[in-house]
C-alpha positions in Angstrom: 41.9 11.5 -21.9 39.1 9.6 -23.2 38.7 7.6 -20.2 38.7 11.0 -17.9 35.8 12.2 -20.2 33.6 8.5 -19.8 34.5 9.2 -16.0 32.6 12.5 -15.9 29.9 11.5 -18.0 28.9 8.4 -15.8 29.3 10.1 -12.9 26.9 13.1 -14.3 24.5 10.3 -15.6 24.5 8.7 -12.0 23.9 12.2 -10.6 20.6 12.2 -12.8 19.5 9.3 -12.1 19.6 9.8 -8.1 17.8 13.2 -8.9 15.1 11.7 -10.9 14.6 9.0 -7.8 14.2 12.1 -5.4 11.8 13.8 -7.2 9.8 11.0 -7.7 10.0 10.1 -4.0 9.4 13.9 -3.3 5.9 13.8 -5.8 4.8 10.6 -4.3 5.0 12.2 -0.8 3.4 15.0 -1.8 0.3 12.9 -2.9 0.7 11.1 -0.2 0.2 14.1 2.4 -3.1 15.7 0.2 -4.7 12.0 0.7 -3.9 10.0 -2.2 -2.2 6.8 -1.5 -2.7 5.2 -4.8 -1.3 8.2 -6.7 1.6 8.1 -4.4 2.3 4.2 -4.8 2.9 4.9 -8.5 5.9 7.2 -7.5 7.0 5.1 -4.8 6.8 2.0 -6.8 9.1 3.5 -9.6 11.4 4.5 -6.8 11.8 0.8 -5.6 12.0 -0.7 -8.9 15.1 1.9 -9.5 16.6 1.1 -6.4 14.9 -1.4 -3.7 17.5 0.0 -0.9 16.1 3.9 -1.4 16.6 5.6 1.8 15.2 9.0 2.1 17.6 12.2 2.3 15.2 14.6 2.1 13.0 14.4 5.1 14.6 13.3 8.8 14.9 11.1 9.9 15.9 8.9 7.3 12.8 6.1 6.3 13.4 3.2 3.4 11.1 3.5 0.6 9.1 0.5 1.6 8.4 2.3 4.8 6.0 4.8 2.4 5.0 2.0 0.3 3.8 0.2 3.4 2.1 3.4 4.5 0.5 4.2 1.3 -1.0 0.6 0.8 -2.3 0.9 4.8 -4.4 3.9 3.7 -5.3 2.4 0.8 -6.8 -0.6 2.5 -4.1 -3.1 1.5 -3.3 -4.6 4.4 -1.4 -7.6 3.3 0.8 -5.7 0.8 1.5 -3.3 3.4 2.3 -5.5 5.9 4.9 -7.0 3.4 6.5 -3.4 3.0 6.6 -2.8 6.7 8.8 -6.3 6.9 10.9 -5.1 3.9 11.4 -1.5 5.7 12.3 -2.5 9.1 14.9 -5.6 7.5 16.7 -2.8 5.7 16.5 0.1 8.4 16.1 -2.0 12.0 15.3 1.4 13.8 12.8 2.7 11.3 10.0 2.9 14.0 7.7 4.1 11.9 7.9 0.8 9.9 7.8 -0.8 13.2 4.3 0.6 14.2 2.6 0.0 11.3 4.4 -3.8 11.3 2.5 -4.2 14.1 -0.8 -2.6 13.4 -0.9 -4.7 10.5 -0.5 -7.7 12.3 -3.5 -6.8 14.5 -5.8 -6.6 12.0 -8.2 -9.2 11.6 -8.2 -11.2 8.3 -10.7 -10.5 5.8 -13.7 -12.1 6.7 -14.7 -15.3 4.8 -18.1 -14.9 2.5 -20.2 -18.0 3.7 -20.8 -20.3 1.3 -24.4 -20.0 1.1 -24.6 -16.5 1.6 -27.9 -14.6 -0.2 -26.8 -12.8 -3.3 -28.3 -9.3 -3.4 -30.4 -10.8 -6.4 -31.8 -13.6 -4.2 -32.7 -10.9 -1.4 -34.5 -8.4 -3.8 -36.2 -11.6 -5.7 -37.5 -12.5 -2.4 -38.5 -9.2 -1.3 -40.5 -8.8 -4.7 -42.3 -11.9 -4.3 -43.7 -10.8 -1.1 -41.8 -12.6 1.5 -42.0 -11.1 4.7 -39.0 -8.5 5.3 -38.8 -10.2 8.8 -38.3 -13.5 7.5 -35.9 -12.4 4.8 -33.7 -10.4 7.4 -33.5 -13.5 9.9 -32.2 -15.8 6.6 -29.8 -13.4 5.8 -28.4 -13.3 9.6 -28.6 -17.1 9.4 -26.7 -17.7 6.1 -24.9 -14.0 5.6 -25.0 -11.8 2.8 -22.6 -11.9 -0.3 -22.8 -8.1 -1.2 
């Protein structure tokens, strides 16, 4: 008899945990649809930490939580993190064409441009202009050396 009660309690707790993940997922999806990728990431990250293999059941077709994390990262401009999330998503669900599409898009994006080592800072440009250096000369130097602002 006590074993049966323990089984029922464990079954109840497991169901509640799954309900919490679904609730967090749906809240994250709503934030994502409102155009709030950072807010959505907080919900999606909670789901992924609790169940890295989470696959949506509420939205058709099923998608990995990593697809949603990747899309939120992509919309937030975090392309390296997005690429990593999409790789996990494709590894989890081979036929997730949204993850495949966005993975390709992240791979096509150019790497972050490197700031030239002798680039002008904003303070240097404003100092030169205040000191009376011809603006055309400052612009030519900025083109040659680059800017770091």
